[in-house]
C-alpha positions in Angstrom: -24.9 -27.9 38.6 -23.7 -25.5 36.1 -26.2 -27.0 33.4 -29.9 -26.4 32.9 -31.4 -29.5 34.5 -35.3 -29.5 34.7 -38.1 -32.6 35.6 -41.3 -33.1 33.7 -43.9 -35.1 33.8 -45.8 -37.0 31.1 -48.6 -33.5 30.8 -45.3 -31.6 30.2 -45.6 -29.9 33.7 -42.2 -28.4 35.3 -41.8 -30.8 38.5 -38.4 -29.2 39.4 -35.9 -27.0 37.7 -32.5 -25.1 38.8 -31.5 -21.8 38.6 -29.6 -22.3 35.1 -32.9 -23.6 33.4 -34.7 -20.5 35.2 -31.9 -18.1 33.8 -32.7 -19.8 29.6 -36.2 -19.4 30.5 -36.1 -15.9 31.8 -38.3 -17.0 34.2 -37.9 -17.5 38.3 -38.1 -21.0 39.5 -41.5 -20.7 41.4 -43.1 -19.1 38.2 -41.9 -21.9 36.0 -42.7 -24.9 38.8 -46.3 -23.1 38.1 -47.1 -23.8 34.8 -49.0 -25.8 32.9 -48.0 -28.6 30.8 -49.0 -26.4 27.3 -47.0 -23.5 28.7 -44.3 -25.4 29.3 -44.0 -26.5 26.3 -44.8 -23.0 24.7 -41.3 -22.1 26.3 -39.3 -24.3 24.6 -39.9 -23.1 20.9 -40.6 -25.8 19.0 -43.0 -27.2 22.2 -44.3 -30.1 20.4 -41.7 -31.5 18.9 -39.9 -31.6 22.0 -42.6 -32.8 24.1 -43.2 -36.1 21.8 -39.5 -36.3 21.9 -39.9 -36.2 25.8 -43.1 -39.0 25.9 -40.7 -41.0 23.4 -37.7 -41.2 25.9 -40.3 -41.9 28.9 -42.2 -44.8 26.8 -38.8 -46.8 25.7 -37.7 -45.8 29.5 -34.3 -45.6 27.8 -32.3 -42.1 27.9 -30.9 -40.4 25.2 -27.9 -38.2 24.7 -28.3 -35.4 22.0 -25.0 -34.3 21.0 -26.2 -31.2 19.7 -29.8 -29.4 20.3 -30.6 -26.1 19.4 -32.6 -24.6 22.0 -34.6 -20.5 21.1 -34.4 -18.9 24.6 -37.3 -16.5 24.9 -35.0 -13.5 24.3 -34.8 -15.0 20.9 -30.7 -15.9 21.1 -29.7 -20.0 19.6 -28.5 -21.8 21.9 -26.8 -25.3 21.7 -26.8 -28.3 24.3 -25.6 -30.9 24.9 -28.4 -32.8 25.9 -29.5 -36.3 28.3 -32.2 -37.2 28.7 -33.2 -39.5 31.5 -36.7 -41.7 32.2 -37.6 -41.1 35.5 -39.5 -43.0 38.4 -40.8 -42.1 41.4 -40.2 -45.3 43.0 -38.2 -48.5 42.0 -41.0 -50.3 40.8 -43.1 -48.4 38.5 -42.6 -47.2 34.9 -41.2 -44.0 34.1 -43.4 -40.9 34.9 -41.6 -38.6 33.9 -37.9 -36.9 32.0 -35.0 -35.6 33.5 -33.3 -33.4 31.3 -29.9 -32.2 32.0 -28.5 -29.9 29.2 -24.9 -27.9 28.7 -24.5 -25.1 26.9 -21.9 -25.5 24.7 -23.1 -22.3 22.1 -19.9 -20.2 22.7 -17.3 -24.1 21.6 -20.0 -24.5 18.7 -19.1 -21.0 17.3 -15.6 -21.2 17.7 -15.9 -24.6 15.5 -18.6 -23.8 13.1 -19.1 -21.1 10.0 -22.0 -18.6 11.1 -23.1 -18.0 7.7 -23.3 -22.0 6.7 -24.0 -23.6 9.4 -21.3 -25.7 8.5 -18.0 -26.8 10.8 -15.1 -24.7 9.8 -11.5 -25.2 9.7 -11.1 -25.7 13.2 -13.9 -28.4 12.9 -12.2 -29.9 10.2 -8.7 -29.9 12.1 -10.6 -32.1 15.0 -12.2 -34.8 12.6 -9.1 -35.0 10.7 -7.1 -35.7 13.6 -10.0 -38.4 14.9 -10.3 -39.7 11.4 -6.3 -40.1 11.5 -6.1 -42.0 15.1 -8.9 -44.2 13.7 -7.7 -45.2 10.8 -4.3 -46.1 12.4 -6.1 -48.2 14.4 -8.8 -50.1 12.1 -6.4 -49.8 8.5 -9.3 -48.6 6.7 -9.0 -45.7 4.2 -10.2 -42.3 4.1 -10.3 -39.3 1.6 -10.5 -35.8 1.6 -12.0 -33.7 -1.1 -11.4 -30.1 -1.5 -13.8 -28.2 -3.5 -14.3 -24.4 -4.6 -16.8 -22.4 -6.7 -15.4 -21.4 -9.9 -15.6 -17.4 -10.4 -17.8 -16.9 -7.4 -15.3 -13.6 -6.8 -17.3 -12.5 -10.1 -20.8 -13.4 -8.5 -20.1 -11.1 -5.3 -18.1 -8.1 -7.2 -21.6 -8.2 -10.0 -24.3 -8.9 -7.9 -23.1 -8.6 -4.6 -21.7 -10.0 -1.0 -25.5 -10.7 -0.1 -26.0 -12.9 -3.1 -22.8 -14.1 -2.8 -23.2 -15.4 0.8 -27.2 -17.1 -0.2 -25.1 -18.4 -3.0 -22.7 -20.1 -0.4 -25.8 -21.1 2.0 -27.8 -22.8 -1.1 -24.8 -24.5 -2.2 -23.7 -26.1 1.4 -27.4 -27.6 2.0 -27.3 -29.0 -1.8 -23.7 -31.3 -0.9 -24.9 -31.8 2.3 -28.6 -33.2 1.4 -26.6 -36.0 -0.8 -23.5 -36.6 1.5 -24.0 -40.0 3.7 -24.2 -38.9 7.5 -20.4 -40.7 7.7 -18.8 -37.7 6.1 -18.1 -34.2 7.3 -18.8 -31.2 5.0 -17.1 -27.8 6.1 -17.2 -24.4 5.0 -13.1 -23.6 4.7 -13.2 -19.7 3.9 -15.0 -17.7 0.9 -15.8 -20.2 -1.8 -14.0 -23.5 -0.2 -15.4 -26.2 1.2 -14.0 -29.6 2.6 -15.2 -33.1 2.9 -13.6 -36.0 5.1 
């Protein structure tokens, strides 16, 4: 399996790890299998959050699909995964006792569709979302809207205060807009001072 696959018990210990997951953790499979639950959680970056989320999957006995999960590997590099987390029982009669995680690395695809400065989708992402919205709108006969925004006099910010200040302004504007949009909206950074809301 090309994706990262592992099985963890209720204490967070690895019970099974494939080579792709071992490579991501920069450890040998045998080394991962010998870790305590605490040490295994520490490998997962924000391990306590991951463990809490994993325990919820086990307790609810329902699988969870995460379209995008950020993971910082031990080399300090951000990776993004599409992950399915499945409660696992060792026999057909008992409650779930472990969690099976299957993650596919989507980092390269994400980078092709997202702006590295703001973390928002880019033109490619907008184009894909617009196609989906038009198809959905044609089937449901529901209207939609596209709003284009730009920052007035942004060029002056770059020229007078420098590009790093301009970049920080773009990041803050993106965060401010995103914080007030309903979840159904898609905010993208097109280029320079241009944003789009679908």
